[in-house]
VEXDREN-2710 file (C-alpha; in Angstrom, 1 decimal):
% VEXDREN-2710
k/r/px/py/pz
1/MET/0.0/0.4/-0.2
2/ASN/1.6/3.6/-0.9
3/THR/1.6/6.1/1.8
4/PRO/0.2/9.2/0.5
5/LEU/2.3/12.3/0.1
6/ILE/1.6/14.9/2.5
7/ARG/2.3/18.6/2.5
8/ARG/5.1/18.4/4.7
9/SER/7.6/15.7/5.4
10/PHE/10.0/15.4/7.8
11/LEU/13.6/13.5/7.9
12/ARG/14.0/11.5/10.8
13/SER/17.1/9.9/13.2
14/SER/17.4/8.9/16.6
15/SER/18.6/12.2/17.6
16/ALA/16.6/15.0/14.9
17/LEU/13.5/15.9/13.5
18/ILE/14.1/18.1/10.5
19/ALA/11.7/19.5/9.0
20/LEU/12.2/19.1/4.5
21/PRO/11.9/22.4/2.3
22/PHE/8.4/22.7/0.5
23/LEU/8.6/20.6/-2.9
24/GLU/6.4/20.4/-5.3
25/SER/6.3/16.8/-5.8
26/LEU/5.0/16.7/-2.0
27/GLY/2.1/18.8/-3.1
28/PHE/3.1/22.5/-1.8
29/ARG/2.0/24.2/-5.0
30/ARG/-1.5/22.8/-4.4
31/PHE/-1.1/24.4/-0.6
32/ALA/0.2/27.0/-1.5
33/SER/-3.0/29.7/-1.6
34/ALA/-4.6/27.4/1.2
35/ALA/-2.5/28.1/4.3
36/PRO/0.0/30.8/5.1
37/VAL/3.4/30.2/5.5
38/PRO/4.7/30.9/9.3
39/ALA/7.2/33.9/8.6
40/ARG/10.3/33.0/9.0
41/PRO/12.4/34.4/12.5
42/LYS/14.6/37.3/11.8
43/ARG/18.8/36.9/13.2
44/MET/21.5/39.0/13.7
45/VAL/25.1/38.6/12.7
46/PHE/28.4/41.3/13.8
47/ILE/31.7/40.6/12.7
48/GLY/34.1/42.4/14.1
49/ILE/37.3/42.9/12.4
50/GLY/39.8/44.7/14.8
51/TRP/42.4/46.9/13.9
52/GLY/40.9/48.8/10.5
53/VAL/41.4/48.8/7.2
54/THR/43.8/50.5/4.3
55/GLN/41.9/53.6/4.0
56/GLU/43.1/55.0/0.5
57/THR/42.1/51.5/-0.9
58/TRP/39.0/49.9/1.4
59/TYR/36.8/52.8/0.9
60/PRO/34.6/54.1/-1.9
61/ASP/34.7/57.3/-3.7
62/VAL/32.6/59.8/-1.7
63/LYS/31.6/61.6/-4.5
64/GLN/29.7/58.2/-5.8
65/THR/26.9/57.4/-3.7
66/GLY/23.4/56.1/-3.8
67/ALA/23.6/52.8/-6.0
68/GLU/26.1/54.0/-8.5
69/TRP/29.4/53.8/-6.5
70/ALA/32.5/51.7/-7.6
71/LEU/33.9/49.0/-5.4
72/PRO/37.6/50.3/-4.7
73/GLU/40.3/47.9/-4.6
74/GLY/40.0/46.4/-0.7
75/LEU/36.4/45.3/-1.9
76/LYS/36.8/43.9/-5.1
77/PRO/36.5/40.2/-4.1
78/LEU/32.5/41.4/-3.2
79/ALA/31.9/42.0/-7.3
80/LYS/29.5/39.2/-7.1
81/HIS/27.7/40.6/-4.3
82/GLN/27.7/44.4/-5.0
83/LYS/23.9/44.4/-5.1
84/ASP/23.8/42.9/-1.8
85/ILE/25.9/45.0/0.3
86/THR/25.8/48.4/1.6
87/VAL/28.7/50.6/2.5
88/ILE/28.3/53.4/4.7
89/GLN/30.4/55.7/5.8
90/ASN/30.9/59.2/8.7
91/CYS/29.9/56.8/11.7
92/PHE/31.8/56.8/14.5
93/HIS/31.4/56.6/18.7
94/LYS/31.9/59.8/20.2
95/HIS/33.3/57.9/23.4
96/SER/36.1/56.2/22.0
97/MET/39.6/57.6/22.9
98/ASP/41.7/54.5/23.3
99/PRO/42.5/52.7/19.6
100/HIS/43.5/49.8/21.5
101/SER/40.1/48.8/22.8
102/CYS/38.8/49.3/19.2
103/SER/36.5/45.6/19.4
104/THR/35.8/46.5/23.4
105/PHE/33.5/49.5/22.5
106/TRP/32.3/48.7/19.0
107/LEU/29.2/47.0/19.6
108/THR/28.2/48.8/22.5
109/GLY/29.3/52.7/22.1
110/ALA/29.9/53.1/25.7
111/ASN/32.2/55.6/27.6
112/LYS/34.9/53.6/29.5
113/TYR/35.1/56.5/32.1
114/GLY/31.4/56.7/32.4
115/VAL/31.1/55.2/35.6
116/PRO/32.8/57.6/38.5
117/GLY/35.6/56.1/40.5
118/LYS/36.7/53.8/37.8
119/SER/39.1/52.9/35.4
120/PHE/37.0/50.8/33.2
121/SER/33.3/50.6/32.7
122/ASN/30.9/49.2/29.6
123/THR/27.3/48.6/28.7
124/ILE/25.0/46.0/26.9
125/SER/26.3/45.3/23.4
126/VAL/23.8/45.9/20.3
127/ASP/23.8/41.8/19.7
128/GLN/22.3/41.2/23.5
129/VAL/19.7/43.6/23.5
130/ALA/18.4/41.4/20.7
131/ALA/19.5/38.2/22.2
132/GLU/16.9/39.3/25.1
133/GLN/14.2/39.1/22.3
134/PHE/15.3/36.5/20.0
135/GLY/17.1/34.1/22.7
136/LYS/13.5/33.2/24.4
137/ASP/13.2/30.3/21.8
138/THR/16.5/28.9/21.0
139/ARG/18.8/26.4/22.8
140/PHE/21.7/29.2/23.0
141/THR/20.5/32.6/23.7
142/SER/23.2/34.2/21.4
143/LEU/26.4/32.5/19.9
144/ALA/29.9/34.5/20.3
145/LEU/32.6/33.6/19.0
146/SER/36.5/34.5/19.1
147/GLY/39.8/33.1/17.5
148/SER/42.7/31.4/19.1
149/GLY/46.4/32.8/19.1
150/GLU/44.9/36.2/19.5
151/SER/47.2/39.0/21.6
152/HIS/43.9/39.7/23.0
153/GLY/43.7/36.6/24.6
154/PRO/41.6/33.5/23.4
155/GLY/37.7/33.9/24.2
156/LEU/37.4/37.6/24.2
157/SER/34.5/37.9/22.5
158/LEU/32.6/41.2/21.0
159/ALA/29.6/40.8/23.5
160/TRP/28.8/42.5/26.9
161/ASN/25.8/41.8/29.0
162/ARG/23.5/44.4/30.3
163/GLN/25.8/44.7/33.5
164/GLY/28.5/45.5/30.9
165/LYS/30.4/42.2/31.8
166/PRO/32.0/39.9/28.8
167/VAL/30.3/37.2/27.1
168/ALA/32.4/34.3/27.1
169/GLY/33.2/33.2/23.3
170/LEU/34.1/30.4/22.0
171/ASP/37.5/30.4/20.5
172/ASN/38.1/27.4/17.7
173/PRO/35.6/25.5/15.4
174/VAL/36.0/21.6/17.1
175/ALA/34.4/23.7/20.6
176/THR/32.2/25.7/18.5
177/PHE/31.2/22.5/16.8
178/HIS/30.5/20.0/19.8
179/LYS/28.8/23.0/22.0
180/LEU/26.2/23.4/18.7
181/PHE/25.5/19.8/17.8
182/SER/27.0/16.9/20.0
183/ASP/24.8/15.1/22.1
184/GLU/25.7/14.4/25.6
185/ASN/26.7/10.8/26.1
186/THR/25.9/11.4/30.0
187/PRO/22.4/9.7/30.6
188/LEU/19.5/12.5/31.3
189/ALA/19.0/12.0/34.8
190/GLN/22.1/12.5/35.7
191/ARG/22.8/15.6/33.6
192/GLN/19.5/16.3/35.8
193/ALA/20.9/15.9/39.1
194/ALA/24.3/17.7/38.2
195/LEU/22.0/20.9/37.2
196/LYS/20.0/20.3/40.4
197/ARG/23.5/20.0/42.5
198/GLN/24.2/23.4/40.4
199/GLN/21.4/25.9/41.4
200/SER/21.8/24.3/45.3
201/VAL/25.3/26.1/45.2
202/LEU/24.0/28.9/44.1
203/ASP/21.3/29.5/46.5
204/THR/23.5/28.9/49.1
205/VAL/25.6/31.9/48.0
206/LEU/22.8/33.6/47.7
207/VAL/21.6/33.0/51.2
208/ASP/25.7/34.1/52.5
209/ALA/25.7/37.0/50.0
210/ARG/22.7/38.6/51.6
211/ASP/23.7/37.7/55.1
212/LEU/27.2/39.4/54.7
213/ALA/25.7/42.6/52.8
214/ARG/24.7/43.7/56.6
215/GLY/27.0/46.0/57.8
216/LEU/28.5/46.6/54.5
217/GLY/29.4/50.4/53.5
218/LYS/28.2/51.7/49.9
219/GLU/31.6/50.9/48.2
220/ASP/31.4/47.2/49.0
221/ASN/27.6/47.0/48.7
222/ASP/27.8/47.9/45.1
223/LYS/30.6/45.8/44.8
224/LEU/28.1/42.8/46.0
225/GLY/25.2/44.0/44.4
226/GLU/27.4/43.4/40.9
227/TYR/28.6/40.0/42.2
228/LEU/24.5/39.1/43.0
229/GLU/23.7/40.3/39.3
230/SER/26.3/37.9/37.9
231/ILE/24.7/35.3/40.0
232/ARG/21.3/36.0/38.7
233/ASP/22.7/35.4/35.4
234/ILE/24.0/32.4/35.8
235/GLU/20.8/31.2/37.9
236/ILE/18.8/32.5/34.3
237/GLN/21.4/30.3/32.0
238/LEU/21.0/26.8/34.0
239/SER/17.2/27.7/34.1
240/LYS/17.5/27.5/30.1
241/GLU/19.7/24.7/30.4
242/GLY/17.1/22.9/32.4
243/GLN/14.3/23.8/29.4
244/TRP/16.3/21.9/26.8
245/LEU/18.1/18.7/28.4
246/ASP/16.4/16.2/27.4
247/VAL/15.7/18.0/23.6
248/PRO/18.3/16.5/21.1
249/LYS/20.2/18.8/19.2
250/VAL/19.5/19.5/15.5
251/LYS/22.3/18.4/13.0
252/PRO/23.0/20.5/10.1
253/SER/21.2/19.2/6.8
254/ASP/24.4/19.4/4.8
255/HIS/25.9/17.0/7.0
256/MET/28.3/19.1/8.3
257/ALA/31.4/16.7/9.5
258/GLU/33.1/17.5/13.2
259/PRO/36.0/19.9/12.3
260/LYS/39.6/18.4/12.5
261/GLN/42.2/19.8/15.3
262/GLY/44.6/22.1/14.5
263/MET/43.2/24.3/11.8
264/SER/44.4/27.7/11.3
265/GLY/44.6/31.3/9.4
266/ASP/41.7/32.0/6.9
267/LYS/40.6/28.0/6.9
268/GLU/39.6/28.5/10.7
269/ILE/37.7/31.6/9.5
270/ARG/35.9/30.1/6.8
271/LEU/34.7/27.4/8.8
272/MET/33.5/29.4/12.0
273/TYR/31.7/31.4/8.9
274/ASP/30.2/27.7/8.1
275/LEU/29.2/27.1/11.7
276/LEU/27.4/30.0/12.6
277/VAL/25.5/29.8/9.2
278/ALA/24.7/26.4/10.7
279/ALA/23.7/27.6/13.8
280/LEU/20.8/29.8/12.0
281/GLN/19.8/27.4/9.5
282/THR/19.1/25.0/12.8
283/ASP/17.9/27.5/15.0
284/ALA/20.3/26.9/17.7
285/THR/20.2/30.6/18.1
286/ARG/19.5/33.6/16.2
287/VAL/22.0/36.0/17.1
288/VAL/26.0/35.6/16.5
289/THR/28.8/37.4/17.2
290/TYR/32.1/36.9/15.6
291/ARG/35.4/38.2/17.1
292/GLN/37.8/38.2/13.9
293/PRO/41.0/36.8/14.8
294/VAL/43.1/38.8/12.7
295/ASP/46.6/37.9/13.6
296/VAL/45.5/34.2/12.6
297/LEU/44.3/35.9/9.3
298/LEU/47.2/37.1/8.7
299/LYS/49.6/34.5/9.3
300/GLY/47.2/32.3/7.1
301/LEU/47.9/34.5/4.4
302/GLY/51.0/34.5/4.4
303/LEU/52.1/37.8/6.0
304/LYS/54.7/38.0/9.2
305/PHE/53.1/41.3/10.6
306/ALA/50.8/41.3/13.5
307/GLY/47.6/43.1/13.1
308/HIS/48.3/45.9/15.5
309/ASN/51.8/46.8/13.5
310/ILE/49.6/46.5/10.4
311/SER/47.1/49.4/11.0
312/HIS/50.2/51.4/11.6
313/TYR/51.1/51.3/7.8
314/THR/53.2/53.7/5.7
315/PRO/54.0/53.1/1.8
316/GLY/55.5/50.0/1.5
317/PRO/55.7/46.4/2.6
318/ARG/53.2/47.1/5.5
319/MET/50.9/48.5/3.6
320/GLU/50.8/46.0/1.0
321/ALA/50.0/43.4/3.4
322/SER/47.4/45.6/4.8
323/GLN/45.6/46.0/1.1
324/THR/46.6/41.7/1.3
325/ARG/44.2/41.6/4.6
326/ASP/41.8/43.9/3.2
327/ARG/41.0/41.6/0.2
328/GLY/41.4/38.5/2.2
329/GLN/38.6/39.6/4.7
330/SER/36.5/40.8/1.8
331/GLU/36.9/37.1/0.5
332/LEU/36.2/35.7/3.5
333/LEU/32.6/37.8/3.4
334/ALA/32.2/37.1/-0.2
335/HIS/32.0/33.1/1.5
336/LEU/29.5/33.9/4.1
337/ILE/27.4/35.8/1.3
338/GLU/27.5/33.0/-0.9
339/LYS/27.0/30.7/2.1
340/LEU/23.7/32.8/3.5
341/LYS/22.2/32.7/-0.1
342/ALA/22.7/28.8/-0.9
343/THR/21.1/28.2/2.6
344/LYS/17.4/27.6/1.8
345/GLU/14.7/27.7/4.6
346/PRO/11.7/25.2/5.7
347/ASP/9.4/28.0/3.1
348/GLY/11.9/27.4/0.6
349/SER/13.5/30.9/0.9
350/ARG/16.9/32.0/1.7
351/LEU/18.1/33.0/4.6
352/PHE/20.1/35.6/3.8
353/ASP/16.8/37.2/3.2
354/HIS/16.2/36.7/7.0
355/VAL/19.7/37.6/8.3
356/SER/21.1/41.2/9.5
357/VAL/24.9/41.4/8.8
358/ALA/27.2/43.7/10.1
359/LEU/30.8/44.0/9.1
360/GLY/33.6/46.4/10.8
361/THR/35.2/47.8/13.6
362/ASN/35.5/51.6/15.2
363/VAL/39.1/52.2/14.3
364/ARG/39.6/53.7/10.8
365/SER/43.2/53.0/11.0
366/GLN/46.4/53.4/12.9
367/HIS/45.0/55.9/15.7
368/TYR/42.2/57.3/13.6
369/LEU/38.5/56.7/15.5
370/ASP/36.2/58.4/13.3
371/ASN/34.6/57.1/9.9
372/CYS/34.1/53.6/11.0
373/PRO/34.6/51.0/8.6
374/THR/30.9/49.5/8.1
375/ILE/29.5/46.9/5.5
376/LEU/25.6/45.7/6.1
377/THR/24.5/42.9/4.0
378/GLY/21.3/40.5/3.9
379/GLY/17.7/41.1/4.1
380/GLY/16.9/41.0/7.4
381/ALA/16.8/44.4/8.7
382/GLY/15.0/45.5/5.7
383/ILE/17.9/48.1/4.9
384/LYS/18.5/49.3/1.1
385/LEU/21.2/46.9/-0.4
386/GLY/23.3/47.8/-2.8
387/GLN/24.4/51.8/-1.5
388/HIS/27.1/53.6/-1.0
389/ILE/25.9/55.8/1.9
390/VAL/27.9/59.3/3.2
391/MET/26.1/60.7/6.2
392/PRO/26.4/64.4/5.8
393/ASP/27.1/65.2/9.2
394/ALA/31.2/63.4/10.1
395/LYS/30.1/63.1/13.7
396/THR/26.8/60.4/12.9
397/PRO/27.0/57.7/15.8
398/LEU/27.5/54.4/14.8
399/CYS/25.1/53.6/17.4
400/ASN/22.0/55.1/15.1
401/VAL/22.9/52.6/12.8
402/TRP/22.9/49.7/15.5
403/LEU/19.6/51.4/16.1
404/THR/18.3/51.4/12.8
405/LEU/19.2/47.4/12.3
406/LEU/17.4/46.3/15.9
407/ASN/14.7/48.2/15.0
408/GLY/14.5/46.6/11.3
409/VAL/14.7/43.1/12.8
410/GLY/11.5/43.9/15.1
411/VAL/13.3/44.3/18.2
412/ASN/11.4/47.9/19.0
413/VAL/14.1/50.1/21.5
414/LYS/14.1/53.6/21.0
415/SER/17.3/54.4/21.8
416/PHE/20.4/52.4/22.0
417/GLY/24.0/53.6/23.5
418/ASP/24.2/57.4/22.3
419/SER/22.0/57.2/19.0
420/THR/20.1/60.0/18.2
421/GLY/17.7/58.4/15.9
422/VAL/17.4/55.8/13.0
423/ILE/19.2/56.5/9.8
424/GLU/16.5/56.7/7.0
425/GLN/18.6/56.3/4.3
426/LEU/19.4/53.1/5.2
427/ARG/15.4/52.2/5.5
428/ALA/14.2/50.4/2.3
END
């Protein structure tokens, strides 16, 4: 007896349930007008490129704006996707004063000295604002990626939580793959018991901390308050982990294999791009940051300069190395765009159409902190693509870009950082 074809079919395995695309042979065309297709979720990706760009050959000509603009040498590898990228100039963070902290404040726009009496402070990053809304329905609230072998230290990501504390990042493809797609071999009951023990320890810590608070001075109480906020974050994470303990992880539909140990250079970054696409495709998360390991990229390109040294280029070998790095980053971004376009959603649309991607940093080159390099792509935020936008005010807050993207993906906050409003020129 033949099993009738149903409108929606699924691939089943012992550990995953993956929806097939809507195929015409399964009757999708007959039913397309009968039942509305649920809207695909929005996603956000932020990729930080650290030490800036080669200003002479990366930025488009300021006289060529709108849709009629020529790709500069540093962006030539993106020629196939020119109609799907937008470059915006003249944005900056007014509080940026330390070029060596360029990645630290790129997604926050915070004032390092914003808290009286402290030599360092930060605020929530734009990705975490989105994650507070989008992360409610996914296994991982957000995915923070970094890179090994960097001078800033492994595991330091671009993401900062509501208390202005750093979110730990995954710094290699193998660890990222296992976090996203490998199921626990430990029996469920044991994992539940371990989680309960962790929660009990936290309960004890909270009781002791509240007892300690009695009799403390204001400054010590403030410090204790920050500590309790951190404990609260851990409580929330453990609670969410408990909700997903018995839910098998969804595997990528392209049967991605476990990465090999020791991968480095541009191959490592390319694989991290593939992994973040797989994370979005399987809906493991909807928000990703990636602190691109620039020094790792330089080594992979055969360059013998460090990222910081290259940023202080002068005509000659260092400038040529800086230009080689720019082209390498553009080639990697082109690969990411290709991957997003090729990845199909359950309704047959492209993942590219539902994701907002921003690539850049808040240092132009050397120690210049104006005109932050910024490339936007993806259809998720409803922005105009294929554009070169030069803001008339050279002091336009970069946070205006972040606010525009947040509102575009449906995170309806009225402000972010030092924003003064959305950028209408960006909105489609």
